[in-house]
N, C-alpha and C positions, 0 to 999 in steps of 0.2 A: 605647365611645368609637368616633366616627367618624374616618376617615381624615383628613378635614380638621381636626377638633379636635387629633389627635395632630401634625399638621403644624405648627400655631400653639403648641402646646406647646414642641415642640423649638426652635421658632424662637426662642419666648421665653426658653427655658433658653439657649440660644446667645447670645443679646443680653447676658442677665446676665453669663455667664461671659466674653465679650469685655471687658464693662464692668468686670468685677472685674479682669482682667489689665491692661487700660490703667491705671486706678486704681493698682495696684500697681506698675507699671513708672514711672508718672510719679513716684512719691512713695517709690521705694525707698532713694534718697540721702537723705532729709529725717530730720532727728534726730527722735526721740521726742519726744510731747507732753510738755512740762516739768509736773511735777505743782505746780508754785508758781503756774501760771496759773490765772485764773479760767475757769470754762466758758465757753464761745462767744469765748475770745481767739482770735485769729488765730493759727495754727499754724505760720504759714509763716517766721517770724521768731523767733531764738533772742531771750531776754532782754539777751544782750551787742550784737545787732544792734539791738535797741530803744533800749537806753541809747545806744548811737553816734549813732542816728537822731535823736533828740531831745537830744543832748548833755547827759546825766545822767551824773554821776559817782558810784558810789556809796561809801561809806566804806569805808577799807581797815581794818576793825574787825569784829568778830562783829557780825552782825543776828539777828534772830529774826522769825519768822512773814512772810517776805518773800511778798509775793503781788504778780502783776500782771496786766493785760489790755490789748488794744491792738485796734484797728479798723483797717480798710484800707477808708477810704472817700474822699468828697471831701476832708473834713479828716481826716487821721489822729489818732487819740486814744490817748493812752498814759496808764495809772493805774498808781501803785505804791505799797505799802504796807509797811511793816516797823516794828519795834522794836528799839531799841538805847540803850545807856546814853547819858547826857546829853553827854558829851564826844566821843562817837561821832557824835552828832546835830548838835552843834555843827560837827564836821569836813565832815559832808555839806553842811551850810548854807554853809560858807565856801567848800567846792569848787565849791559849784553857782552862787555870787554871790548868793544870799540875805541880802543885807546889811541891809536895812530890813524889819523884821516888824511887824506891826500885831496887838494882841491883839483875840481875837474870842471871844465866847462859844460854847460847844459847842452851846447850844440853837439859836444861830443856823444852825449847819452843819447839825444834825441835822433841822432844820426844812426847809432849803433845798436839800437835796442833790438829784441826780438818781435815778432808778428804779435804775439800776445800783449805785450807793453805798450807797443803802437796803437791797438785796437783799444785799449784801456785809458789812453791819453796820459800816460805817465811821460814825465819830463817837460819842461819848458826850455827851450832852445837859447832864450835869453837870459837864463837864471842861471847863477853858479852853483856848484855844489861840492860836498865833500863824500869821499868813498872811503870805507874801511872794510876790512875782511877779517874775520875770525874762524877757528875751528874750534868750536865750543867742546866737541869729543870727537874722538876719531871716526872718519866716515861721514863728518857732516860739517858742511861749510856755509857760512851767513855772509853776504856782501849787503853791506847797507850804503844808499846813497841819498843824502839830506840837503835839502838848501841850506845855505850858510849866511844868510842874512834875514832881518825883520823880526818882527815881536812873535809871528806866528811861522814855524818851520814844517815842511812837507818832508816826511820819511818814505822811503821805498825800500823794502827788505826783500832781498831773494835767499831762500834757503835751498840747499842742495843735500841730499843723503845718497852718498854713493858706496 
């Protein structure tokens, strides 16, 4: 190995080490990634911060399988999914202002969902759903789709900030 090659190798190693140190210093105060977040979700905002940003209130009762995803782009997106008993889902609906709900076949949702929701396995084509939309504040829209029968209900929410 020549001196020139050795010098470039040392420079490359130094750049990698400096880059790693800068990354650690910039991110040392950040919370660890939340296991409930779907892969590729933005990691610089906690679930609590996202709920606040999109004006979403989670029910004050037990939920199961809570997952979420958010992007930071021109339009911020927020996706939230969870299961809970029917009373808890009703409390969620009321707390977030979803007064008017429209029946919707699961096959419609399963066929028309975006790639992200398809990858996550949202919607059962054989299930029926209720859909509602609200604008909690100007520039934010929430759409909820929830199963409409059974003791345990599945809730899917998408928020868009534009």
